[in-house]
C-alpha positions in Angstrom: -0.3 0.1 -0.1 3.0 2.4 1.1 4.5 2.0 -2.1 0.8 3.4 -4.3 1.4 6.9 -2.6 4.7 8.5 -2.9 3.1 11.9 -3.2 1.9 11.5 0.3 3.1 14.7 2.6 1.8 14.6 5.7 1.6 12.6 8.3 0.6 13.0 11.9 0.2 10.0 14.7 -2.3 10.0 17.4 -3.9 7.0 17.3 -5.3 6.3 14.0 -3.4 5.0 10.7 -5.2 5.9 7.4 -4.4 8.3 4.0 -6.0 10.8 2.4 -5.6 12.9 -0.8 -2.2 14.7 -0.2 -1.7 13.3 3.5 -1.6 10.1 6.0 -2.9 10.1 9.5 -1.4 7.4 12.1 -3.4 7.2 15.2 -3.3 3.2 16.9 0.2 3.8 18.2 -0.1 0.9 20.2 -0.7 -1.4 16.6 2.0 0.1 14.8 5.7 -0.8 14.9 8.5 1.1 14.5 9.4 -0.7 11.4 6.3 0.2 10.1 6.9 3.5 10.7 10.2 3.5 8.7 8.7 2.3 6.0 7.0 5.8 5.6 10.0 7.9 4.6 11.1 5.0 2.5 8.4 5.3 0.3 6.7 8.9 0.5 9.5 10.4 -0.7 8.2 13.8 -0.9 6.8 13.8 2.7 7.4 17.5 4.3 5.3 17.4 7.5 6.0 14.2 10.3 4.3 14.4 13.6 4.3 11.8 16.3 2.0 12.5 19.6 2.6 9.7 21.4 6.2 8.1 20.6 7.6 6.3 23.8 8.1 3.1 21.6 9.5 5.6 18.6 13.5 4.5 18.1 16.2 6.5 16.1 15.9 4.1 13.5 13.1 6.6 12.4 15.1 9.6 12.5 17.7 7.7 10.8 15.5 6.5 7.8 14.4 10.0 7.6 17.4 10.9 7.0 18.2 8.9 4.2 14.7 8.8 2.2 12.9 12.2 3.3 15.3 15.4 2.4 12.1 17.2 1.6 10.8 17.0 5.8 10.0 20.7 6.9 7.8 20.1 10.2 9.1 17.5 12.7 7.2 17.5 15.7 7.9 14.5 18.0 6.3 14.0 21.8 7.1 11.6 24.7 10.2 10.4 22.3 12.3 9.4 25.7 14.3 7.1 23.8 15.6 9.6 20.7 18.9 10.1 20.5 21.5 13.1 19.8 22.9 11.0 17.3 20.2 9.9 15.3 18.7 13.5 15.2 22.3 15.0 14.1 22.1 12.9 11.1 19.1 14.1 10.0 20.1 17.7 11.0 22.6 17.1 8.4 20.4 16.1 5.3 17.1 17.9 6.5 18.1 21.4 4.9 14.7 22.7 4.2 13.9 21.8 8.3 11.7 25.1 8.9 9.4 23.8 12.1 10.8 21.3 15.0 9.1 19.8 18.6 10.9 17.8 20.7 8.8 17.0 24.0 10.2 15.0 26.7 13.2 14.3 24.6 15.0 13.3 27.5 18.4 12.2 26.1 18.8 15.4 23.9 21.7 17.4 24.5 23.3 20.8 23.4 25.1 18.6 20.4 21.5 18.2 19.0 20.8 21.7 18.5 23.8 23.1 17.6 23.7 20.4 14.3 20.0 22.0 13.5 22.1 25.8 13.8 24.9 24.4 11.5 22.7 22.3 8.8 19.2 24.0 9.5 19.1 27.9 8.5 15.6 28.1 7.4 14.2 27.4 10.8 10.9 29.4 12.1 9.9 27.6 15.1 11.4 25.8 17.9 9.5 24.2 20.7 11.6 22.5 23.5 10.2 20.9 26.5 10.8 18.4 29.5 14.7 18.5 28.4 16.8 18.6 31.4 20.5 18.0 29.5 19.6 21.3 26.7 21.6 24.1 28.2 22.7 28.2 27.3 24.8 26.5 24.9 22.4 24.7 22.5 19.8 27.8 22.7 22.7 30.4 21.7 24.2 28.2 18.8 19.8 28.0 17.6 19.7 32.4 18.1 23.4 32.9 16.6 22.8 30.5 13.2 18.5 30.8 12.8 17.8 34.3 12.0 14.4 33.4 10.7 12.9 31.8 14.4 10.0 33.9 14.7 9.0 31.6 17.1 10.9 29.9 20.5 9.1 28.2 22.9 11.6 26.7 25.9 9.8 25.0 28.8 11.0 23.1 31.8 14.3 23.6 30.4 16.3 24.2 33.7 19.5 25.1 32.5 19.0 28.3 30.8 20.1 31.7 31.9 20.2 35.4 30.6 23.1 34.2 27.9 20.4 32.5 25.8 18.4 35.4 25.8 21.2 37.9 25.1 21.7 35.9 22.0 18.3 36.0 20.9 17.8 39.8 21.3 21.5 40.2 19.3 20.3 38.4 16.2 16.5 37.4 16.1 15.1 40.2 14.6 12.6 38.3 13.3 11.2 37.2 16.3 7.3 37.0 17.2 6.4 34.6 20.1 8.5 33.9 23.1 7.8 31.4 25.5 9.8 30.5 28.9 8.3 28.3 31.3 9.9 28.3 34.4 13.3 29.7 34.1 14.9 31.1 37.3 18.0 31.5 35.2 16.0 34.9 32.9 16.6 38.2 34.7 15.3 41.6 33.6 18.8 41.5 32.2 17.4 38.9 29.5 14.4 40.3 29.2 15.8 43.8 28.0 17.7 42.2 25.2 15.0 40.5 23.9 12.9 43.9 24.0 15.6 46.2 22.2 16.5 43.4 19.6 13.7 42.0 18.8 11.3 44.7 17.3 9.0 42.7 15.9 7.7 40.8 19.4 4.1 40.1 19.4 3.2 37.6 22.4 5.3 36.6 25.4 4.8 34.6 28.0 6.9 34.1 31.2 5.7 31.5 33.5 7.3 31.2 36.8 10.8 33.6 35.9 11.7 34.4 39.3 14.2 36.8 38.6 11.8 39.4 37.2 10.9 42.6 38.3 8.8 45.6 37.5 11.7 46.9 35.4 11.4 43.7 32.8 7.9 44.6 31.9 8.5 48.8 32.2 11.3 48.0 29.5 8.9 45.9 27.4 6.2 48.3 27.4 8.8 51.0 26.4 10.4 49.0 23.7 7.9 46.5 22.2 5.8 48.7 20.2 4.3 45.7 18.3 3.6 43.5 21.8 0.3 42.6 21.6 0.0 40.7 25.2 2.5 39.3 27.7 1.2 36.9 30.3 3.3 36.8 33.8 2.9 33.8 36.3 4.1 33.2 39.4 6.8 35.6 39.4 7.3 36.4 43.0 9.0 40.2 42.9 6.0 41.4 40.8 3.8 42.4 43.6 0.3 42.4 43.2 -1.1 45.8 41.0 2.6 45.9 39.6 1.1 46.8 36.5 -1.4 49.7 36.8 2.0 52.4 36.6 3.3 51.3 33.7 2.4 53.1 30.2 0.3 50.4 28.7 -1.2 48.4 31.8 -3.3 46.2 29.5 -0.8 44.7 27.5 0.7 42.7 31.0 -1.5 40.4 33.1 0.1 39.5 35.7 -1.2 36.5 38.2 
């Protein structure tokens, strides 16, 4: 069956397995082996979008297969992918120059080496979502910010070894940035926020959760510098007292809880 649909462009894995015009949807994770998933890139050479919502059983072999066959891949979204290794991700990055959107959720084995590979080989990246990957640090984020100037969405969630150094690099390089989500991040302070405010004039939305080093001064800088900002959500910031936004130039920009 796979051999008869070489033009499949989209694969979505969240529980069933079926094909539609121009796409494929995989939705029964229990009934689909890693070997079966590896057949998709082998036969669907025009694959552009690949998403697996629950992929705890998905192994690095799948990414190695993509590196070999899917040179048109633009979007890769892997959730709960605890068994994916750096070697597979690095190999994929080397042969996927068209990648624009990457998501790694709960990729516990991923290190900065993977992010450096994306920075070196995937200059078209526009959206990066990284969550629950405790081995990632400033080194990887700085590499992405320094080499991927088209990035307009950056999500960093539950990555504890990140500090102002990452956001200084973001502010210095990502003028196209429109959306920033950081939660939690005790290493982010007013210094990092000020760098983003001054260097990212197109930023429209921001979510800062449990960034305990942020004070009202950071909000003041955002309100004065970010003319495109539509909304900033700040939660669990212990240095922000109740009613602190009332004295800001545009109080309605901020939602503090």
